N, C-alpha and C positions, 0 to 999 in steps of 0.2 A: 925419351919419346913423349910427345904430348898425349895426355890421356883423353879418351873419348868423353865428350860432355854429356850431361844428363844422366839419368838412371839407366843402367844396363843390367839385363838378366841374361847371363851366359851359362850354358850347360855343357859339360864335357862328357861325351859318350864313348864307349869302347869296351872291348872284351877284357876279361881278367888278365892283368899283367900288361895292358896296353900303355900304361903311364898316365892314366887319368888323374890320380891323386897328386902326382908330381907336377903335372901341368897346371892343375888347379891351384896348387900352392904358389907356383912361380908367377902365374898371371895375376893372382890376387895381390901378391906383394908388388908386382910391377905397376899395376894400374890402381892399386888402393881399393880393391874390391873385397867385400866380406866373403870368405869361403864357407861353403856348406859341404861337409864330407859325408861319404857313405858310412853307415854304421857297421863297422867291421870288428874292431877290437872288442867292443862292448856288446856284440851281437850274441844273444843267448842260445841261438840255434845253429850257428854256422859250423862249428866243429862236429856236432851231431849230424848235420846234413851231409857233410863230406864223408862221414863214416857209414851213413845209411840214407841215401837220397830218397828212396821210396817212402820210408817211414816219416821223414821230416820235411819233405818238399813243400807241402801246403803250409805248414807252420812258418817255415822260413819266408816264403813269398808273402804271406799276410803280414809278417813283421816288417819286411822291407817296404811293402806297399803303404802301410800305416806310417812308418817313419818318413818315407819320401813325400807322402801327401802333406804331412805336417810341415816339413821343410819347405815344400813348394808354396804352400799357403803363406808361410812366414815371409818368404822371398818376395812374393807378389805384393804383400801388404807393406813391406819395408820401404822406406824412402831412399835407402842407399843402394848402390850398385853391388851386385852379388854374382859369384860364380859357383856353380854346383857340380860336385863330383858325382857323376851318373844321374840320369834323369828318371823320373817315374815311368816314362814310356818304355824304357828298357826292361823294367820289371815284368811287364805284361807281354810286350812284343817279342822279347828275346827269351828271358829265363823261364817264366811260367809256361810259355808256349813250347819251349824245348822239353821241359820236364814232362809235359803232357804227351808230347809227340813220342818220346822214348819210353813211355809207360811208367814214369815215376810219379805221376799225378793222375789220379783216376778222373773219369768224366765228371762225376758229381762235384768233386773239389774244384776242378778246373772251371766248370761252368759257373760255380758260385764265385770264384775268384774274378773271372772276367766280368760278370755282372756288377760286382762291386767296383771294379776298375772303371767301367763305363760311367757309372754314377759319379765317381770322383772327377772324371774328365770334364763333366758339365760345369764344374766350378773352378777350373784351373786355366789361367792365362798362360800360353806357351812362352818359351824363352825368346828373347830378342835375337839370340844366335845359338844354334846348336853346333858344337864342334865334335866331329867324329874322328877318333884316332884309329885309322885302319892299320892293322898289323897282321902278318901271317903267323901261323902257329909256332914256327921255329923261334920267332921273336918273342912271342908270348911265353913260351916255355923257358927261354933263357932268362927273361925278366922275372918270372915267377920263382925260378931257382935262386936268382940273385937276391931277392928280398927276403927269402928264407922263412916265410910263414909255414909252420909245421903242417897245419891242416890243408894247405894248398898243394903240398908236394905229391899227394896221391891223385891229383886231378889228371885224368887220362887225356891223351892227345885227341882221341876221338870226340870227347866232350867239348874241347875247345874248338875243334873243327865244326861241330854241330852249331855251336854258338856263333861262330863266324858266318856261317851260312844264313842264320836268322838275322844277324846284324846287317848283312848285305841286302837281304830282302827288305828289311825295315827302312834302311837308308834310301834305297831306290824308290820308295813310295812316300818318303817324308815330305809333307806339305804344310806343316804347321807354322813354318817361318823360315828365315834365312838359315842356310846350312853351309858349314865349312868342313870339307873332308881333307884331312891331313894324312898323307902317306908317310907312316912313321918307321917303316922297316930300316931305312937308311938315315934316320935322324937320331941324334942324341942331344935333345934339347936340355937335358939335365946337366951334362958335362961339357957341352960345346956351345959357347956363347953365340957363335954365328948361327947355329941351328935354332937356338931359342929366339934370336933376333928375327929370323925368317918367320917363325910362328907368330911372334908378337906383332909383326907388321901385317900379316894376313888377318889376324884377329881385329886389329884396329881398322883396317880397310873395310872389312865386312860390317863392322858396327857403324862406321861413319856413313856407309852406304844406306843404312836404314833411317838415318836422321832426317 
C-alpha cells in the first residue's frame, strides 16, 4: 500500500490490554514510521503501583507525564513521521482522573498534577490522527492474561471497567484533531492479515483526508 506523504504524527490510545503496542509496531513497520512506546518494562514505579495504588499513584502519574511530555516534544520537533503508543492526554484524562475519583490520589496531589498537565498542554501540538482502540473488559482481560506480565495479573475487572468509562467520556469530547475509533473486540490484527489490512486502510484514508 502507498504510504501517506509528508510528515505524520499518529497516536494510538486505548485501555490496558487493548493492543496499542502491537498496533504501533505493525503500523510503524508498514508505513516506515518511527515508533515511540510507553515506558513499561523500565518503569521504576509500575510494580509498586499495582501492589499499593494509593501509596504510589502520584509518583507513577508524574513519571508517565514527564516521560510522555518529553516524547511528545521530540515527536513534534522531529522531521520524520512518528507513531506513539498511548498519548499524554490519556495520563490526565483517564488514569489520573480515575485514581482521584476512586480515592487513590488525594485532592492536593491531583490538583498539583492537573495544574502541571495544563501548563504542558500549552506547548504541545496535537497528533495529526488519534486512533482509539475500543475493547470491552472481557477482551482486555483475555489479552492481559495472554501477554503474561506478572504485575498486571492482579488488575481487577472493576478497575478496567472504570478506565473504559473514562475513555468513552474522553473520546466523546475529543476535539484536538482527527479521530479514528476502531472497534477491536472482533478484530485480530496481530494474527489475521485481513483484519490488519482493514485497519491499515482506515488509517491511510484518515491521514490522506487531512492533507
